[in-house]
Backbone as a chain_set.jsonl record, in Angstrom:
{"seq": "MKKIALACAMMVVLTASAMAAGGKTAYVDTRTAFDKTSLGKQYQGILREYVESRKKILDVDYEDIQKLQEDYNKQKQAKLLNESAQKAKEETLNGKITAFQKKRDEFGVEVQKKGEELSIEFNQKMMEVIKTIAKKGKISLVLSKNININSKAEIPSVIYADDDMNLTEKVIEGMDKAETK", "coords": {"N": [[29.858, -43.594, 26.793], [29.731, -44.499, 29.281], [27.031, -44.452, 29.781], [26.067, -46.537, 28.149], [27.219, -48.691, 29.414], [26.106, -48.726, 31.805], [23.354, -49.008, 31.245], [23.544, -51.501, 30.181], [24.291, -52.941, 32.514], [22.034, -52.338, 33.995], [20.175, -53.913, 32.664], [21.026, -56.498, 32.866], [20.754, -56.771, 35.617], [17.845, -56.473, 35.949], [16.971, -58.609, 34.209], [18.119, -60.83, 35.515], [16.87, -60.577, 38.078], [14.044, -61.045, 37.238], [14.198, -63.615, 36.133], [14.82, -64.869, 38.451], [12.654, -64.788, 39.97], [11.018, -66.571, 38.623], [9.766, -65.5, 36.307], [8.949, -64.815, 32.858], [10.836, -63.554, 30.177], [10.991, -61.364, 27.514], [11.49, -59.622, 24.261], [11.203, -56.737, 22.315], [11.482, -55.282, 18.976], [11.551, -52.253, 18.835], [11.904, -50.324, 16.779], [11.334, -51.781, 14.427], [8.697, -52.276, 14.903], [7.661, -49.676, 14.757], [8.22, -49.107, 12.021], [6.706, -50.943, 10.714], [3.936, -50.867, 11.668], [0.548, -49.863, 11.111], [0.086, -47.342, 12.387], [2.61, -46.404, 12.817], [3.454, -46.035, 10.034], [1.628, -44.156, 9.356], [2.352, -42.086, 11.056], [4.918, -41.561, 10.065], [4.353, -40.613, 7.498], [2.978, -38.235, 8.156], [5.026, -36.899, 9.239], [6.584, -36.667, 6.915], [5.158, -35.29, 5.158], [5.1, -32.835, 6.52], [7.754, -32.083, 6.673], [7.939, -31.802, 3.91], [6.275, -29.583, 3.413], [7.719, -27.516, 4.717], [9.827, -27.563, 3.335], [8.968, -26.686, 0.591], [8.331, -23.893, 1.268], [10.829, -23.028, 1.854], [12.077, -23.525, -0.672], [10.833, -21.635, -2.474], [11.71, -19.168, -1.308], [14.472, -19.668, -1.744], [14.699, -19.623, -4.519], [13.79, -17.03, -5.02], [16.048, -15.848, -3.868], [18.119, -16.533, -5.594], [17.371, -15.365, -8.172], [17.604, -12.665, -7.424], [20.23, -12.754, -7.142], [21.32, -13.339, -9.51], [20.119, -11.203, -11.039], [21.516, -8.944, -9.706], [24.279, -9.763, -10.196], [24.229, -9.613, -13.134], [23.562, -6.625, -13.452], [25.77, -5.71, -12.169], [27.906, -6.656, -13.738], [27.376, -5.347, -16.214], [27.933, -2.796, -15.413], [25.805, -1.102, -14.468], [25.264, -0.152, -11.964], [25.706, 2.319, -9.621], [28.107, 2.945, -6.956], [26.704, 3.294, -4.506], [24.165, 2.18, -5.026], [24.958, -0.425, -5.742], [25.912, -1.264, -3.229], [23.493, -1.154, -1.707], [22.031, -3.155, -2.869], [23.745, -5.298, -2.352], [23.386, -5.389, 0.481], [20.842, -5.946, 0.604], [20.545, -8.377, -0.508], [22.223, -9.938, 1.138], [20.928, -9.801, 3.585], [18.522, -11.117, 2.754], [19.516, -13.573, 2.541], [20.562, -14.327, 4.964], [18.106, -14.244, 6.393], [16.802, -16.358, 5.233], [18.641, -18.53, 5.936], [18.138, -18.467, 8.705], [15.362, -19.043, 8.852], [15.607, -21.703, 7.661], [17.032, -22.843, 9.787], [15.203, -22.828, 11.753], [12.926, -24.15, 10.788], [14.228, -26.666, 10.905], [14.533, -27.341, 13.506], [11.799, -27.14, 14.283], [10.966, -29.48, 12.82], [12.3, -31.469, 13.968], [11.222, -31.349, 16.537], [8.451, -31.99, 15.975], [8.898, -34.657, 15.02], [9.795, -35.772, 17.464], [7.439, -35.276, 18.948], [5.581, -36.964, 17.77], [6.834, -39.432, 18.06], [6.833, -39.942, 20.812], [4.226, -40.136, 21.281], [3.566, -42.366, 19.639], [5.179, -44.116, 21.078], [3.94, -44.228, 23.693], [1.296, -45.421, 22.982], [2.199, -47.993, 22.055], [3.314, -48.907, 24.282], [1.152, -49.381, 26.019], [0.161, -51.689, 24.417], [2.069, -53.37, 24.576], [2.135, -53.9, 27.34], [-0.25, -55.199, 27.805], [0.034, -57.378, 26.186], [2.233, -58.67, 27.377], [0.972, -59.008, 30.005], [-0.98, -60.872, 29.412], [0.438, -63.028, 28.482], [1.912, -63.619, 30.697], [4.391, -62.59, 31.133], [7.159, -61.188, 32.651], [9.085, -59.326, 32.217], [9.88, -57.125, 29.587], [12.165, -56.221, 27.335], [13.554, -53.748, 25.261], [14.88, -54.207, 21.892], [16.53, -52.424, 20.945], [18.627, -49.609, 22.04], [18.294, -46.164, 22.194], [20.805, -43.917, 22.041], [21.37, -40.668, 22.905], [20.044, -39.814, 20.603], [21.584, -40.21, 18.535], [22.622, -42.806, 17.621], [21.512, -45.936, 17.429], [21.955, -48.709, 19.653], [22.322, -52.069, 20.098], [20.443, -53.706, 22.781], [19.834, -56.193, 23.468], [21.707, -58.708, 23.247], [21.604, -61.288, 22.393], [19.005, -63.406, 21.743], [16.449, -65.918, 21.955], [14.178, -66.59, 19.101], [11.689, -67.12, 20.03], [11.202, -65.489, 21.977], [10.776, -62.989, 20.989], [8.619, -60.529, 20.814], [7.747, -58.608, 18.811], [6.11, -58.955, 16.391], [3.759, -59.602, 17.563], [3.336, -57.31, 18.924], [3.129, -55.447, 16.8], [0.724, -56.458, 15.335], [-1.177, -56.106, 17.467], [-0.974, -53.415, 17.727], [-2.055, -52.525, 15.359], [-4.466, -53.647, 15.371], [-5.65, -52.138, 17.343], [-5.762, -49.746, 16.267], [-7.67, -50.063, 14.267], [-10.045, -50.03, 15.624]], "CA": [[30.454, -45.057, 27.115], [29.21, -44.877, 30.859], [25.663, -44.559, 29.57], [26.016, -47.757, 27.646], [27.585, -49.613, 30.41], [25.015, -48.47, 32.787], [22.178, -49.604, 30.576], [23.864, -53.01, 30.172], [24.299, -53.326, 33.793], [20.645, -52.44, 34.562], [19.401, -54.963, 31.969], [21.492, -57.734, 33.55], [20.084, -56.914, 36.884], [16.478, -56.794, 35.723], [16.665, -59.832, 33.695], [18.346, -61.766, 36.419], [15.674, -60.667, 39.011], [13.056, -61.632, 36.618], [14.311, -65.033, 36.163], [14.823, -65.624, 39.699], [11.163, -64.652, 40.236], [10.424, -67.453, 37.774], [9.058, -64.98, 35.256], [9.481, -65.068, 31.579], [11.404, -62.518, 29.672], [10.92, -61.159, 26.175], [12.025, -58.365, 23.904], [10.379, -56.112, 21.102], [12.142, -54.43, 18.118], [10.667, -51.03, 18.609], [12.184, -49.72, 15.325], [10.609, -52.618, 13.526], [7.229, -52.056, 15.117], [7.425, -48.35, 14.126], [8.309, -49.041, 10.525], [5.56, -51.913, 10.13], [2.519, -50.905, 12.11], [-0.009, -48.793, 10.355], [0.128, -46.164, 12.967], [3.988, -45.982, 12.493], [3.415, -45.692, 8.696], [0.777, -43.026, 9.276], [3.141, -40.893, 11.591], [6.041, -41.431, 9.043], [3.547, -39.996, 6.41], [2.668, -37.044, 8.691], [6.407, -36.234, 9.278], [7.171, -36.516, 5.484], [4.356, -34.079, 4.749], [5.473, -31.701, 7.567], [8.988, -31.717, 5.97], [7.729, -31.295, 2.468], [5.761, -28.287, 3.528], [8.618, -26.447, 5.013], [10.691, -27.537, 2.047], [8.345, -25.871, -0.412], [8.585, -22.685, 1.508], [12.418, -22.745, 1.698], [12.377, -23.539, -2.143], [10.46, -20.506, -2.92], [12.806, -18.27, -0.809], [15.733, -19.874, -2.482], [14.423, -19.192, -5.891], [13.878, -15.562, -4.85], [17.404, -15.265, -3.561], [18.82, -17.014, -6.906], [16.783, -14.493, -9.024], [18.236, -11.474, -6.966], [21.66, -12.85, -7.201], [21.594, -13.296, -10.941], [19.877, -9.754, -11.345], [22.529, -8.309, -9.257], [25.372, -10.005, -10.992], [24.06, -8.943, -14.539], [23.665, -5.317, -13.226], [27.158, -5.392, -11.84], [28.851, -6.904, -14.912], [26.979, -4.425, -17.086], [28.263, -1.665, -14.785], [24.518, -0.272, -14.331], [25.094, 0.273, -10.645], [26.744, 3.161, -8.857], [28.456, 2.413, -5.661], [25.634, 3.259, -3.349], [23.178, 1.041, -5.423], [25.552, -1.653, -5.584], [26.132, -1.566, -1.779], [22.158, -1.429, -1.191], [21.63, -4.506, -3.39], [24.364, -6.454, -1.667], [22.921, -5.673, 1.733], [19.391, -6.587, 0.432], [20.798, -9.828, -0.858], [22.706, -10.498, 2.381], [19.602, -9.731, 4.444], [17.619, -12.107, 2.399], [20.264, -14.889, 2.764], [20.585, -14.375, 6.532], [16.676, -14.542, 6.832], [16.631, -17.645, 4.62], [19.335, -19.416, 6.864], [17.481, -18.486, 10.18], [14.15, -19.816, 8.639], [15.892, -23.035, 7.486], [17.291, -23.509, 11.026], [13.952, -22.697, 12.619], [12.332, -25.424, 10.345], [14.899, -27.849, 11.217], [14.016, -27.407, 14.968], [10.408, -27.513, 14.139], [10.763, -30.842, 12.365], [12.743, -32.328, 15.032], [10.109, -31.386, 17.558], [7.414, -32.717, 15.477], [9.428, -35.94, 15.015], [9.695, -36.135, 18.864], [6.166, -35.532, 19.552], [4.994, -38.265, 17.053], [7.617, -40.455, 18.622], [6.534, -39.958, 22.189], [2.777, -40.47, 21.038], [3.797, -43.771, 19.198], [5.719, -45.078, 22.12], [2.894, -44.422, 24.632], [0.496, -46.395, 22.602], [3.035, -49.099, 21.826], [3.654, -49.374, 25.645], [-0.073, -49.954, 26.147], [-0.088, -52.842, 23.708], [3.234, -54.325, 25.05], [1.784, -54.159, 28.697], [-1.43, -56.023, 27.569], [0.6, -58.712, 25.527], [2.834, -59.027, 28.701], [0.009, -59.578, 31.031], [-1.726, -62.063, 28.862], [1.616, -63.988, 28.36], [2.506, -63.706, 32.032], [5.832, -62.096, 30.81], [7.477, -60.317, 33.795], [10.173, -58.46, 31.764], [9.927, -56.958, 28.387], [13.209, -55.438, 26.868], [13.62, -53.254, 23.937], [15.908, -54.658, 21.29], [17.716, -51.338, 20.647], [18.528, -48.422, 22.825], [18.644, -44.97, 21.428], [21.697, -43.156, 22.882], [21.489, -39.322, 22.559], [19.297, -39.739, 19.271], [22.556, -40.309, 17.361], [22.81, -43.983, 16.984], [20.856, -47.264, 18.144], [22.835, -49.941, 20.016], [21.521, -53.379, 20.505], [20.36, -53.892, 24.044], [19.885, -57.493, 23.493], [22.801, -59.241, 22.326], [21.173, -62.56, 21.904], [17.591, -64.029, 22.45], [15.563, -66.826, 21.121], [13.08, -66.027, 18.401], [10.359, -67.187, 20.587], [11.15, -64.43, 23.024], [10.464, -61.801, 20.302], [7.182, -60.06, 20.78], [7.548, -57.704, 17.909], [5.073, -59.226, 15.666], [2.48, -59.442, 18.228], [2.989, -55.752, 19.022], [2.493, -54.899, 15.45], [-0.698, -57.03, 15.31], [-1.863, -55.492, 18.521], [-1.268, -51.883, 17.355], [-2.761, -52.34, 14.189], [-5.846, -54.048, 15.812], [-6.147, -51.197, 18.245], [-5.931, -48.541, 15.387], [-8.869, -50.288, 13.535], [-11.188, -49.811, 16.514]], "C": [[29.655, -45.356, 28.46], [27.688, -45.156, 30.722], [25.254, -46.089, 29.17], [26.288, -48.886, 28.715], [26.499, -49.83, 31.483], [23.719, -49.2, 32.456], [22.356, -51.086, 30.532], [23.627, -53.591, 31.554], [22.789, -53.431, 34.387], [19.864, -53.561, 33.843], [19.815, -56.237, 32.521], [20.782, -57.955, 34.914], [18.655, -57.247, 36.852], [16.15, -57.96, 35.204], [17.028, -60.967, 34.708], [17.166, -61.894, 37.617], [14.349, -61.175, 38.535], [12.911, -63.091, 36.522], [14.308, -65.76, 37.541], [13.585, -65.615, 40.366], [10.439, -65.69, 39.557], [9.493, -66.73, 36.624], [9.686, -64.977, 34.024], [9.987, -63.62, 31.197], [11.181, -62.484, 28.13], [11.385, -59.904, 25.787], [11.008, -57.862, 22.516], [11.502, -55.27, 20.417], [11.235, -53.29, 18.01], [10.714, -50.295, 17.256], [11.237, -50.464, 14.362], [9.056, -52.302, 13.651], [6.92, -50.637, 14.62], [7.247, -48.438, 12.626], [7.311, -50.038, 10.029], [4.277, -51.687, 10.568], [1.864, -49.689, 11.195], [-0.092, -47.306, 10.914], [1.634, -45.385, 12.782], [4.012, -45.306, 11.196], [2.713, -44.3, 8.513], [1.751, -41.775, 10.088], [4.413, -40.605, 10.551], [5.463, -40.377, 7.85], [3.255, -38.5, 6.911], [3.959, -36.16, 8.665], [6.852, -35.839, 7.793], [6.328, -35.292, 5.02], [4.657, -32.779, 5.369], [6.779, -31.219, 6.862], [8.922, -31.081, 4.649], [7.188, -29.901, 2.376], [6.608, -27.273, 3.806], [9.514, -26.56, 3.772], [10.143, -26.686, 0.887], [8.47, -24.36, -0.157], [10.047, -22.159, 1.409], [12.756, -22.714, 0.096], [11.99, -22.269, -2.98], [11.342, -19.323, -2.46], [14.108, -18.491, -1.478], [15.675, -19.462, -3.742], [14.415, -17.662, -6.011], [15.395, -14.994, -4.719], [18.386, -15.39, -4.989], [18.486, -15.757, -8.006], [17.508, -13.049, -8.48], [19.532, -11.56, -7.165], [22.024, -12.617, -8.591], [21.354, -11.903, -11.552], [21.156, -8.871, -10.977], [23.996, -8.517, -10.044], [25.413, -9.393, -12.49], [24.241, -7.419, -14.54], [25.19, -4.828, -12.992], [28.097, -5.51, -12.961], [28.572, -5.778, -16.012], [27.516, -2.833, -16.603], [27.174, -0.652, -14.687], [24.418, 0.256, -12.994], [26.17, 1.174, -10.13], [26.944, 2.546, -7.617], [27.463, 2.235, -4.596], [24.549, 2.159, -3.717], [23.762, -0.232, -5.388], [25.637, -2.184, -4.133], [24.522, -1.811, -1.133], [21.735, -2.739, -1.711], [22.451, -5.568, -2.663], [23.889, -6.674, -0.051], [21.462, -6.226, 1.713], [19.543, -7.989, 0.304], [21.343, -10.579, 0.473], [21.731, -10.681, 3.49], [18.781, -11.011, 4.152], [18.36, -13.442, 2.701], [20.166, -15.211, 4.248], [19.045, -14.905, 7.079], [16.355, -15.979, 6.318], [17.227, -18.841, 5.429], [18.623, -19.602, 8.003], [16.147, -19.288, 9.992], [14.512, -21.308, 8.486], [16.223, -23.637, 8.748], [16.052, -23.667, 11.766], [13.083, -23.957, 12.189], [12.868, -26.703, 10.834], [14.626, -28.248, 12.724], [12.553, -27.822, 15.082], [10.135, -29.093, 13.685], [11.258, -31.76, 13.437], [11.725, -32.474, 16.059], [9.05, -32.109, 17.17], [7.684, -34.374, 15.538], [9.246, -36.592, 16.45], [8.433, -36.387, 19.422], [5.579, -36.832, 18.995], [5.74, -39.369, 17.735], [7.06, -40.842, 19.945], [5.0, -40.555, 22.115], [2.687, -42.041, 20.796], [4.029, -44.644, 20.271], [4.6, -45.09, 23.409], [1.805, -45.457, 24.255], [1.03, -47.763, 22.176], [3.152, -49.678, 23.322], [2.372, -50.036, 26.273], [-0.263, -51.381, 25.619], [0.986, -53.921, 24.362], [2.666, -54.756, 26.521], [0.538, -55.363, 28.614], [-0.912, -57.44, 27.173], [1.251, -59.477, 26.832], [2.097, -59.697, 29.717], [-0.56, -60.823, 30.65], [-0.786, -63.236, 28.696], [2.385, -64.343, 29.535], [4.119, -63.576, 31.831], [6.071, -60.936, 32.007], [8.406, -59.138, 33.415], [10.129, -58.368, 30.28], [11.031, -55.929, 28.109], [13.066, -54.819, 25.506], [14.923, -53.717, 23.148], [17.093, -53.662, 21.014], [17.425, -50.172, 21.584], [19.104, -47.308, 21.996], [19.465, -44.002, 22.27], [21.956, -41.668, 22.376], [20.855, -38.933, 21.037], [20.382, -39.683, 18.117], [22.716, -41.642, 16.756], [22.107, -45.112, 18.017], [21.952, -48.208, 18.528], [21.984, -50.947, 20.416], [21.733, -53.465, 21.979], [20.219, -55.334, 24.404], [20.846, -58.117, 22.502], [22.458, -60.57, 21.555], [19.919, -62.983, 22.554], [17.08, -64.888, 21.463], [14.574, -66.161, 20.443], [11.92, -66.048, 19.114], [10.149, -66.335, 21.562], [10.7, -63.005, 22.557], [8.85, -61.637, 20.272], [6.874, -59.052, 19.648], [6.391, -57.915, 17.021], [3.726, -59.213, 16.31], [2.196, -58.081, 18.611], [2.483, -55.025, 17.87], [1.179, -55.249, 15.245], [-1.612, -56.284, 16.293], [-2.096, -53.985, 18.24], [-2.108, -51.695, 16.165], [-4.161, -52.753, 14.594], [-6.531, -52.817, 16.65], [-6.361, -49.916, 17.274], [-7.229, -48.765, 14.548], [-10.117, -50.094, 14.333], [-11.654, -48.511, 16.713]], "O": [[29.018, -46.398, 28.613], [27.135, -45.982, 31.448], [24.351, -46.727, 29.713], [25.57, -49.882, 28.794], [26.12, -50.919, 31.915], [23.112, -49.889, 33.276], [21.429, -51.846, 30.813], [22.894, -54.561, 31.746], [22.395, -54.364, 35.087], [18.934, -54.104, 34.441], [18.944, -57.096, 32.657], [20.323, -59.034, 35.288], [18.2, -58.141, 37.565], [15.111, -58.49, 35.596], [16.316, -61.97, 34.757], [16.664, -62.948, 38.007], [13.575, -61.695, 39.338], [11.877, -63.724, 36.738], [13.917, -66.909, 37.749], [13.405, -66.386, 41.309], [9.242, -65.795, 39.824], [8.574, -67.356, 36.095], [10.908, -65.121, 33.987], [9.603, -62.63, 31.821], [11.19, -63.55, 27.515], [11.693, -59.069, 26.637], [10.242, -58.602, 21.899], [12.333, -54.651, 21.081], [10.278, -53.29, 17.235], [9.736, -49.765, 16.728], [10.47, -49.864, 13.61], [8.317, -52.113, 12.685], [5.842, -50.483, 14.047], [6.287, -47.93, 12.047], [7.057, -49.964, 8.826], [3.379, -52.25, 9.941], [2.514, -48.778, 10.683], [-0.275, -46.306, 10.22], [1.81, -44.175, 12.647], [4.484, -44.174, 11.1], [3.103, -43.454, 7.708], [1.781, -40.63, 9.635], [4.788, -39.456, 10.318], [6.15, -39.458, 7.404], [3.299, -37.596, 6.077], [4.014, -35.015, 8.217], [7.424, -34.773, 7.564], [6.91, -34.335, 4.51], [4.471, -31.724, 4.762], [6.871, -30.046, 6.498], [9.592, -30.117, 4.276], [7.52, -29.126, 1.478], [6.423, -26.173, 3.285], [9.895, -25.513, 3.249], [10.943, -25.995, 0.257], [8.675, -23.587, -1.093], [10.359, -21.056, 0.959], [13.617, -21.951, -0.342], [12.634, -21.89, -3.958], [11.676, -18.508, -3.321], [14.809, -17.519, -1.76], [16.673, -18.876, -4.162], [14.952, -17.088, -6.959], [15.845, -13.996, -5.281], [19.193, -14.538, -5.357], [19.426, -15.263, -8.627], [17.981, -12.352, -9.378], [20.133, -10.508, -7.382], [22.91, -11.818, -8.892], [22.12, -11.422, -12.387], [21.739, -8.19, -11.82], [24.698, -7.578, -10.42], [26.391, -8.812, -12.962], [24.924, -6.885, -15.414], [25.7, -3.826, -13.492], [28.965, -4.664, -13.177], [29.524, -5.336, -16.657], [27.481, -1.865, -17.363], [27.454, 0.543, -14.792], [23.545, 1.097, -12.78], [27.361, 0.868, -10.18], [26.146, 1.723, -7.167], [27.377, 1.223, -3.901], [24.11, 1.371, -2.879], [23.068, -1.171, -4.997], [25.459, -3.373, -3.87], [24.359, -2.569, -0.178], [21.061, -3.446, -0.963], [21.926, -6.644, -2.375], [23.96, -7.742, 0.558], [20.975, -6.854, 2.653], [18.802, -8.772, 0.899], [20.922, -11.69, 0.796], [21.769, -11.662, 4.232], [18.416, -11.806, 5.018], [17.686, -14.381, 3.125], [19.72, -16.283, 4.654], [18.862, -15.75, 7.956], [15.656, -16.716, 7.014], [16.617, -19.892, 5.623], [18.415, -20.748, 8.402], [15.815, -20.113, 10.842], [13.838, -22.142, 9.09], [15.849, -24.788, 8.973], [15.897, -24.702, 12.414], [12.587, -24.703, 13.034], [12.162, -27.665, 11.134], [14.52, -29.43, 13.051], [12.162, -28.703, 15.848], [9.226, -29.779, 14.152], [10.612, -32.762, 13.744], [11.37, -33.588, 16.444], [8.617, -32.928, 17.981], [6.88, -35.188, 15.991], [8.694, -37.677, 16.633], [8.173, -37.335, 20.162], [5.132, -37.69, 19.757], [5.041, -40.354, 17.974], [6.83, -42.029, 20.174], [4.665, -41.426, 22.918], [2.006, -42.824, 21.458], [3.382, -45.667, 20.494], [4.53, -46.133, 24.059], [1.425, -46.277, 25.091], [0.203, -48.648, 21.954], [3.077, -50.895, 23.49], [2.456, -51.065, 26.943], [-0.813, -52.214, 26.339], [0.718, -55.1, 24.592], [2.757, -55.941, 26.84], [0.526, -56.32, 29.388], [-1.32, -58.475, 27.7], [0.903, -60.586, 27.238], [2.454, -60.751, 30.243], [-0.64, -61.765, 31.438], [-1.239, -64.378, 28.775], [3.311, -65.154, 29.522], [4.933, -64.361, 32.316], [5.306, -59.995, 32.217], [8.515, -58.138, 34.124], [10.314, -59.404, 29.641], [10.892, -54.807, 28.597], [12.438, -55.437, 24.647], [16.003, -53.614, 23.73], [18.28, -53.964, 20.889], [16.292, -49.798, 21.883], [20.102, -47.398, 21.281], [18.906, -43.323, 23.132], [22.747, -41.506, 21.446], [21.161, -37.904, 20.435], [20.156, -39.223, 16.998], [22.924, -41.74, 15.546], [22.219, -45.059, 19.242], [22.832, -48.466, 17.707], [20.959, -50.7, 21.051], [22.85, -53.35, 22.483], [20.462, -55.694, 25.556], [20.792, -58.057, 21.274], [22.871, -60.889, 20.44], [19.778, -62.927, 23.775], [17.225, -64.669, 20.26], [14.031, -65.201, 20.989], [11.099, -65.145, 18.954], [9.039, -66.291, 22.092], [10.356, -62.086, 23.3], [8.042, -62.443, 19.81], [5.709, -58.664, 19.562], [5.638, -56.948, 16.906], [2.708, -58.87, 15.709], [1.044, -57.649, 18.653], [1.601, -54.167, 17.911], [0.406, -54.335, 14.957], [-2.718, -55.885, 15.93], [-3.161, -53.407, 18.46], [-2.822, -50.699, 16.053], [-5.069, -52.105, 14.072], [-7.738, -52.577, 16.616], [-7.201, -49.088, 17.626], [-7.848, -47.781, 14.143], [-11.194, -49.998, 13.743], [-12.613, -48.307, 17.457]]}, "num_chains": 1, "name": "protein.A"}
């Protein structure tokens, strides 16, 4: 809650100082820019492919575990295993399950890191376009429409603004033009 209050206070101070200096203020919906630009769509596709490749690996491992589990259950019900063989199969199965869970967790971390890398790269490119648009339009302050707090939820940082202050479409156009060069 303190982070939200601090962010709001900083925005009020920045907006007031920009207005006092006679500058214009605008905002960008960065989430919409990411969703609508060709670069954002490209990065979403890269991340989807990355997730899918990891999922395929996990699916193969999961199927192997399922087969081992079924074989073990059949042999156990048919009483084909002595106590030591049963124990060995259980240990093998538990080892595979543990390895699967570890791999799944590692892949989750990998996917998160890949998403962060792509997000950072996208944001750097977007900031270049925003700066160009702001300089051309003599805008002294550009705000983000949403703030991401701890990557859990976005909260609006602009409570209200006239639509003519919204640079989102210009940013989308500028980024798409930059990608085609």
